[in-house]
N, C-alpha and C positions, 0 to 999 in steps of 0.2 A: 365376363372379362374376355378380351380377345388375345389370342396368341398367334404370332406369325414367326415361323422358322424359315431361315434363308441362308444361302451361302454368302459369307462375308468377304471371302477372298482366299488366296493361297499364299502360304509363307514362301520365303526364299528357297526352302527345301522342297517345296511342292505339296506341303500338307494343306488339306482343305480346312478352313476355319469357318465354323458355323455360328450364326447369330440367332438370337431369339428376342422378339419384341413382345412385351406384355403391356396391356393398357386397359384402363376403364375410362369413365367420363371425366376424370380429374387428373390422372397421372399416366405417363407412358415411360417405360424404361426398356433399354436394350442391353443384353449381355452377350459376350462371345466366349467360345470355349478356349481360346488362347488366354491363359492367365486367369480364367474364370472372371473375366473383366467386365466391369460396368462401363459401357461406352457412351451411354446417353441416359439422361434423366430429365424429363420435362414435367413441370406442373404449372397450374394456372396462377396468374396474378389476379388482383381484385377486379380487373377489367375483362377477365375471362380469357386472357391470352395464354395459350399453352406454349411455353418457351423453354429452351435448353438451359439447364442450371449446373451442368458439370462440363469439364473439359474432356474432349474425346476426338477421335478421328474417324473418317469415313472409309479408310482403307487399312488393310493389315500392313502394307508397306510402311505407312507412317508410324504405326506402333513399333515396327522393327527398327526404324531409323532413329527414334527418339529414346533417350536413356531414362526419362522420367517414368513414373509408375502409374500412368493415367488410369484410374479406376480399377486397378488390378487387385487380385487377392495376393497378399504378401505372406511369405513363409519360406522355409520352415520356421524361421525366427524373424519376426518383424523388428524394425529399428536396428540399433547398433549393438554389436558385440565387440567389446574392447580388445584391441590388439589382435582381432580376428582369431581368437582362440578361447577355449574353455577346457576345464578338466572335469571329468565325470568318472567316479569310482577309480581314481588313480591314473586314468588314461587321458592324455592331453590331445585334443582335436584341433588341428590347424585348419582354418577356413580361408576362403578367398579374401584377399585384401582389396576392397573396392570402394573405400571411403576414407581417405587419409590413411591412417594405420588400422582402421577398423573393418569389420565385415558388416555390410548394410543389407537389410531386407533379404536375407537368405543366401547371399552370394552372387556369383556371376550368372548363374542360371537358376534363379529362384522360381517360386510357384507362378510368378507373373509371366514367365516366358515359355511355359510348357503347355501342351494341349491336354485338356481335361476331357474325360467322358461326361456326358450329360443326359438328362431326361427331363421332360416337362410334365407338369400336372395342372389340372384345371377342374375345379368343382364349384359348387354354389357359394362357398365361403372364401376361396382363395385360388390364386394361380401363381405358378412360379417355375423356377428351373433349379434342379439339383445337379451340382458338378461333383465328380469324384476323381481322385488322383492317387496313385500309389507312388510315393516317394521312396525309392529303393534304398536299402542299407548302404551308407557311405555316399549317397548322392550329395554333392557339395560338401562332402566329408562329415556329414551328420550321421550318427549311428542309428540303426534300426530301420526296418521297413515300416513306414508310416502311411496308414490309410487315412486319407483326408476327404471330408465331405463339406461342401459349402452350398447352402440353399438360399436363393433370393426369392422372396415371396411378396406379392401384393395381395392384401386381403380386402374383404368387402367394406371395411372401414377406412380404406385407402392408407393403411399403414404399410410401410416398406420395411421388411424385416430381413436381416441377414443372420442365419444360423450356421455355426461352425461345429464340426465334430471330427475327432481324430482318435485313432488307436495305434499302438505300436507293439512290436515284438521285442524291443530292447529299450532301455532307458534312453531318452532323448529330450532335448529342450524343444518346446513348442510355444509359439506366440504369434497367432494369426491376426490379421487385420485387413481392412480395405483401404485403398489409397485414392479415393475419389477427390477431385478438385472442384469444390463448390463455389458458386457465386449466385446468390438469390436475386440479383438484379438482372439475371440472364446475360451477364458480362457487359452490360451497358455502362457500368462504372466500376471503380475499384471496390474493395470491401470496407473502405474507411467509413462509409455511411451505414454499414450493418451494425446492429446492436447485438451484443452477445452476453449471455449469462452462463457461467460454469459453476456448478455447485462443488467447488474445490476450495478448501482452506489453505492448501499449500501446493507447491510445485517442486519439481526436482531441479536442484542446482547442477550445473554442468562444468566439466573441466574444459581445457583448451581444445580437446578433441571431440567435444560434444557428447562425452560420456558422463552419466550421472555420478556425482560424488558420493551419493548415499544420503545426503542431507535433504530433508523435506523442509523447505523454507516457507514461512508464512507469506501469503499473498498480500497481507495488510501493508499499505503504504508503498506498494510496488505497482509497476505497469501490468502485473499479472493478476490483479484483483478484478475478477468479473463475477463476484458473488452477488452483485446487483446488476441489473441490465445496464450495460455500458456501451457507449459508442466505441467501436473498435479503433477508429481514427484518433480518439482521445488518448489511447494508451500505446498504440503501435509505433507512433512517431518517437516514443521514448526508448524503444528497443531496437528499431530498424527492421523488425520482423520477428515472427515467432517460429521456433522449432523446438518446442518445450513440452514436457509431459506434466499435465495437471493431475493432481491426486484427488480423484473422486471418492476414493475410500482406501483403506489400508490393505484390503484383501478382496479377492474375487467374491462376487455375490451369486447366490443360486438363481435369483431372478433379476431381470433388467431394471434396477431401481436407481442406479447412478445416472445423473442427469446433467445435460447442458441444453441450451436453447439459443437460437439465433434468428434474427428477423431483419428484413429490409423494408423499412417503413414506406418508401416511395412506391414500391410494387405491391406491398401488402403481404408478400410471401414470408412465411415463418416455418421453422423446422425445429422440432424438439427431438433430442436423441436420448434414449434410455438404453443402458447397457449393463451387462453383468461385470464388466471389466473395471479394475480399480483405477486405471489411468486412461487419459485421452491425450494423444499427441496432437497439439495444434500447430500446424505448419502453414505459413503464409507466403513463403518465399521472402526475399530480402530486397526487392526493388520496387516494382509497381504495385504489389499487393493486390493482384487481380483475382485471387482465389483464397480459399482456406481449406485445409484438410482437417478432419476430425477423426483421427485414427484411434479407435477404441482398442485397448490392449493391456497386457500386463506391463510392469515397469521395464524400461529398457535396460539391457545388460544384466537382467536379474540372474542369469546363469552364473555370473561372476561376482555378484554382490549378495552376501548372506543376509544383509539387512532387508532385502526385498523378498516377497513371497515367491516361492520356487516356481519355475516354469518347466521343471522336469516332469515328463510324462512317463509313467511306469507301465510295463506290460500288465494287462488286466484292468487298467484304468481307462476312462473315457474323457478326453478333452472336450469341453463344450464352451461355446460362447454364443450369446444372443444379443443383438443390437437392433433396437426398434427405432424407426424414424416416423414421427407424427408430423403431419403437415396441416397448416391452417392459413387463413387469409385474415390479415388485420385490417380493420376498417379505417 
């Protein structure tokens, strides 16, 4: 496998942002150290065309100007925290209000906006980049010094793997994810003609502020039923778009066995996602539906909802998450 490290640009504050491209004969991806961000992901269609399948930019200026989370690592807590606050051991922590009345994706300066340390590795089995970041105690008003590690790996079987690891010195909520915007047609058309399968019997119902009510509602006879391979366009027009968490399991798994699958028949591209996480947030936007996000994660607002598995990380514990992407070409 090939590795190319390069200077991606400089931030408004003059910080140098470094990029790394890793490739084999089938796949090429690029990550940068700002936000431990996936900026590019290319893989071949049935005609052997290597094309871009995620949204990204060519300059750091564009990432700084746009508010969306293009390909970034999200934390300390991904998704929404209701009313931008939570209570832990009797102490209430007030967070940045940046999404209606809620805190979204870690606050005003989440993990997506900071510069991470990084190192690369390359051997006969795999190549990748490991990013590390120390989130200081009370950064964005979250307690505890949190040491975070994110590793992007491409292996000899052309699997793309994201591993997360974190440790803390105080109790703190942790829910990490990646926010890549995918389109397997290489953005030649909307995602309406993609077929999707999600091995989820239920999804989380939401209140008016996009916060889970705690109810796990059956997907049967709803536009959220993707238990069989279903054309996205057949369901999405009934909802206007998705920003919902599908319940792959009731609890986190030790191994990445929770599954979803998506394909674009015209190009032949197909992607299977396997994860340790109990939920996957499917986000499509609400207008042209030019992309989908598949954000593997714990349940949103779990810090405030005792019905959900806890996202509190204690000192001495290790947070881990593993998500595998398998790629194939359909004839």
